[in-house]
N, C-alpha and C positions, 0 to 999 in steps of 0.2 A: 493881145488881140489888136486888130487894126480896123479903123473905120476907113473905108474906101469909097463910100457911096456919095451921092449928091443929095443935099438937104431937100431940094425941091421934089425928089422922088420918094421921100419918106412917107410911109403910109401908117405908121404908128403901131403896127401889130407886135413889134418887138417889146414894147413897154409892158404889156400884160404878160407876154410869154416869159419875160425875165423877172417878173414880180417887181418891176420898177427899177431894176439895176440899170437897164438901158432905157433912155427916154424915148419920147414919141418920134424924135428925129434920128433915132438909132445912135445917139451919142452916149458913150459911157460917162460916168460921173467925172466932172472936170478935174477933180483931185487925183484921178488915176492916170491922167495924160502925162506922158513923159517925152514925147518927140513928135514933131510934124516934119515929114520928109517931103519936101516939095521939089527937090532937085532932080527927081527921077522923071524922065520924059514920058514913061508909060503910066505913071500913077502918082497920085499925091496921097500919102497915107498919114493918118493920125494914129499914133501908137499909144496904147493904154495898158497898164499893168492891172490884171484882174486877179484878185486873191483867189486861191484855189477853192475856198469855201463858196465863192459866187460863180465858179466856172460852169456849174450845171445850169444855172439860171441864164447865163449869157449864151450857153449852147442852145437853150430853148429859143432865144431871140434869133440866133443864127439860122436855126432850122425853119423858122416861119418867115424870114425875110425874103419877100418875093424878088426884090432887086439885088439881093446879096450885098447889102451895104456894109456889113461887118463880117469878119472872118478871123480865125486864129492866124497869127503871123506865119507859122510854119506851113500853113496851107497856101498862103499867098506867095511866099518866097521859099522855094525849095533849094536844095543843094545844087540842082541842075541849073537854077537861075543865076547862080553866082559865077560870074565870068570876070577874069582880071580886067581892070580898067573901066568897068561899067558902074562903079560906085557902090555896088552891093557889098564888096569886101570891106570897104570902109564902114558902111552901115552895120555890117555883121560885127565888126570889132567894137563899134560904139555900143551896140546892143549887148554884147557880151560883158562889157565893162559895167553898163547899167544893171544888168542882171546880177552880176557878182556883188555890186554895191547893195542892191535891194535884198539879196539873199542874206548878206551879212547883217543888214539892219533888222531883218525879220528874225534872225536867230538869236539876237541879243535880248 
């Protein structure tokens, strides 16, 4: 999931909808953060890994977010967005490496 909102726009409705997984500022728990992408001209994204067991609660926060501060990464970045030379290919490669590492850690 990625946080793409602005803290000053947070209204807190995501905290109760996610049973506290997402805080009043729509931030996921700090120990789930794994990347902050600031080099993109159109967005700054905080990426967080959400365990599958919590995804339903996070989805609840996504659905009530009036300003759409958080979203699943595959909704924000689609295959059509990936163009050579725009940085997304490099980010996709890094995310794939992180995902493989996290998947390997979880299966042990």
